[in-house]
C-alpha positions, -999 to +999 in steps of 0.1 A: -203+250+085-192+214+080-155+206+081-144+190+049-125+157+054-089+157+042-082+135+012-049+115+014-032+097-015-009+067-011+011+051-038+005+013-040+025-015-056+005-042-074+025-073-077+012-101-100+012-135-083+021-167-102-011-183-090-032-153-101-043-121-086-022-093-071-006-086-038-007-050-028+020-032-008+018+003+006+054+015+011+045+045+032+025+023+056+047-006+066+026-037+073-003-025+051-007-054+027-037-065+007-047-088-022-072-089-050-080-113-078-082-085-104-065-051-106-098-035-098-104-057-068-068-053-056-071-015-058-104-015-039-091-038-013-060-015-010-083+014-002-100-005+025-067-018+040-053+018+040-084+031+058-082+004+084-045+009+088-049+047+093-077+040+118-055+017+137-027+042+138-051+069+151-065+046+177-030+040+191-023+077+189+005+071+164+015+096+137-004+093+104+022+093+076+017+121+050+004+111+016+030+107-011+012+115-042+041+134-057+069+111-047+085+093-076+089+055-073+116+036-090+116-002-094+142-024-110+153-061-109+185-070-090+201-103-097+221-121-070+239-154-067+230-169-033+260-179-013+241-205+007+235-227-024 
């Protein structure tokens, strides 16, 4: 009997860039960043980046973070006045 591969889900943030396209961040996987010209391309590139990131963690015998499919994500804008200006 073949062992079925585990399916993991990771929440991604798609951030529109002023110059076009989308930067993709994966909060559960620090350092896992990608980009795509369209939402579809950004999402596909995120899948590839996540797979490569998980492979790198496994190769270095580091823990694989659990998926976070059910974790709510909240975003908001925070305005600040820079003190250096």
